[in-house]
N, C-alpha and C positions, 0 to 999 in steps of 0.2 A: 622484669620477666614475667611472662603470662603464667596464671596458674597451670600447674602440670596435671594432665589426666592420669587417673589409676588405670594402669594397663595389665591384663591378666598374665602375660607371659613374655619371654625375651623376644619371640617373633613380632609380637605386637609392637614391642618397643624399636625392634628394628624397622617396622613398617612406618612407626611414627618418625624416625630418625630420616628415612628416605624421604617421606613427604615434606618434611622441613627442609632437607638439602635441596630438593627440586624447587621448592618454593623461593628459598632465599639465595642459593649459590647461582646467581645468573651467568657467571662466567666459568667457575670452577666446575659445575655440574656437567659439562659438555665432556671434562676430561675424566670425571669420575665413572661415568657408564662404560668406560673402556676396560675396568678393573673386573677381575674374577669376583663373584658374589661375597665371599668372605672379607677380601679386602676393600670391596666397595662399601660394604656395610659398616666396617670400622672407620673407613674415611668419612662417611656420611655423620657418624657420632663424634668424630674429632672436630669436622667442620661445625656442626651444629653448637657444640660446646664453645667453641671459639666464638661463634656467632652471638651465643646469650651472653658471654662475658663482655663482648665489646658493645653489644646494645645496652647492657645495664650500665656501663660506664658512661654512656651518654644520656640515659633516661632521667628526667625530672620525676620528683614524687617525694611521698612523705618518708621514705625510707632513703637514707643517704646512699650516694654512690659507694663510698668506702664500705658502708654496712654490706651492700649487695655483693661487691667483691669479696668480703669477708665470708659472706655465705657460699660463693663459689669454691673458695679455699676448703671450706667445710665439705662441700660435695665432693671434692676430690680426696679428701682426707678419709671420707667415710664411704667411698664407692663401693657398691656392692651390686654384683650381677643380679641378684634376686630382687633388687629395689623396685618393684613396679610402679612405684609413685613418681620415681624420675627415669622416665625412659631413655634420655639421652645419656645419662650417666651409668644406668644399667648396661647400655651397649659398650660404652667407652670402658667401663671396668673390665668388661669381657675382652675387648682389644688390647688394653694395657696388660692384662696377664697373658693373652695368646701370643703378642708380638714383643713382650719384653720392653715396653714403653716406660722409662723411668718417670716416676711420680714428680720428680724434680723438674723435668721438661715441661710438664702440665702447670706445675707452679710458676715456673719462669715466664710463661705465657702471660698468667695473671699478672705477674709484676710489671709486664711491659704495659699491658692495658692500664694498670694502676697510675703509670706516668702520666697517663692523660688527665688524672684528677687534679693534678699540681703543675705540671708542664705544659705551657702554651707555646713556648719558644725554645729553639734549639740554637746555641750560641755557634757551634761548629760542627763540621761533618762527623768528626769523631763522637760528638754527643748524639747525633742523629742515627749514626751507625749502631750504637749500643740499643738504642729503640728498636731500630729494625731487627736486629739480632733476636730480641726478644719476643716481639709481636709476630714476626714472619719467620725467621729462621727456625724458631723453635718448633712451629707447625711443620716446616719442611723437615727437620728431623725425624718428627713422630711419623710423617707420611712415609720417609724412607724405611722406617723400621717395620711398617705396616706392608710395604712393597717387598721387602726383603733385599739385602745387597750382598755383594760379593767382596767388598773391600771398604774398610772403615773410612776410606777417603769419600765415600758418597756422602757422608754426614757433613764434611767440610764442602762439598759442592753443594748440598742442600742450603748450607749458610749462605753461600754466594748467591744462589737462585732466589732465596727468600728476600736478601737484601734488593735485588733487582725489581722483584715484583712490588715490593713495599715502596721503593722509589718511583715506580710508575704509578702506584696507588696515590702517592703524595702529589706528583704532578698534575694526574688527573683531577683530585680534589681540592685543587687550591680554593676555588671560590666556596665550596660547600664548608671546608674547614675555616676560611676567614669568616663566614657568617657565625661560626661558633667562637670568634676571637682567638683561633688558633692558627699558628704559622708553623710548619714543620721544616720549611727551607731555611738552611744554615743562615744564620743572621751575618756572619762574617763574609759569606759568598754573595749574599744580597748587597752588602755594603760595598764589596769590592766591583760591583756592577752598578753602583750609584742607585741602587733600589732601596726604598725605605719601607719600613714595615707599614706605613700608612699607604704607601702605594699598593701593596698587596692586599690590604684590608678593604680598600676602596675599589679594587679591581683596576686601577690606573695603568694604562700601558705606558712604559717608559721606552726611551730610545735604545736602551740596551738589555731590555726584556727578552728579546728573541735569542740575543747572544747568551743570555743566563739560562734559558731553557735548554739552548744546544749543549751548553756544558753539563747540566744536570743529566740530560738524555744520554750524553756520551759516558756519563759515569754508569749510569743505569745499563747501557749495552756492554759494558766492560763486565760487570758482575753477571750480566745475562749469559754471556759467552762462556764465563768460566763455570757458572751454575749449571748450565744446560749439560755440561759433561757428566753430570750425575747419571743419565741415562745409559752410559757405557757399564754402569754397576748394578743396575736393577732389571728385573724380568721384562720382556719385551711388552706385555700389556700394560705394566706399569710405566715403561718409558713413553708408550703411546698416551697414556693419561698425562704425564709431565708435559710432553711436547705440546698437547693440545692446551693445557691450561697456560703454560708459558707463551705459546704461540699467540693466543687470544690477547694477552697482555701486551706482545710485542706490536700487534697490530693496533692497539690503543695508542702505545707509544709513537708508532708511526704518524698516527692521526695527529698528535700534538707536535710532532716534529714538523709536519706539512703545515700546520696552522698553530704556531707558538702562543698566541693570543686566546686560543680556544679555552685553557683552563681558567682565564680570568673572565670568561663569559658563561660558560656551562661545562657539564660533565661529559666527556667523550664516552662514547658507547658504540657498540657494534651491533649489526643486524644479525637475526639467527643464520641467515645464509651465509654470511661471513664467518661466524662460529662453525657451521657445518663445514665449511670450506677449510678451515684450519684443521678440523678433526680428521677430515679425509686425507689431508696432506701429511699429518701425524702417523696415519696408519701405512701409508705409502712409505714414509720414511723408515718405518720399522720393517719393512719386507727386505 
């Protein structure tokens, strides 16, 4: 992680978080801007922290990945709103106190990222689902706490939506993950479609690849439909945020469904115009 600048006050820390989120959150930022400022600022800090943890898990260097994750655990444990040397944690500490975010949920996010240090394959969907719950659903739960919710079922819906978005991430990033020697797709399901790990690592198109992608996309859609029902339990502006972020990921999934070989070639992406259209539709749906 890059060296953090010393900032004079919490507002400066908030500006730091906003700038980082605008720079790094290519898809999620379009949803963030629908939120009222207090929630938006908290979401920026949560996203930024998750980004920092994830980046450090992939970063080479003199300090080991495990040591860097241990540092992030210490950041959570020692988080203080007055700590101007760590702007992300200063804002996140404020959000955790204001929105009653359990420290355990932040720690479980780190647990999920830590799995990437030792696990490069997932034998079954059950194994992969546990990973998705940690790296994605924990973030969803914390977002729902920031949004405010009327029924605890919102947390379960956040779990489902987190799984859906992470599955779409996995489908989108097949080539990128393969370059790192990682395969997140369940090995037993690959084998059931006569696809080998070597096929995935080499980006080799097999006769059953399209059927395999359709199967995984169907699973993502099931979790997506269930998870999107979280919008019935949160405020309108928060629902717009969720529908925008989820809608952008759904468009990515649609691109993959239309061209199942795309993940073996390159990373699916959307133009700003498409993202703006998704955001507009999300506002209309909220009216």
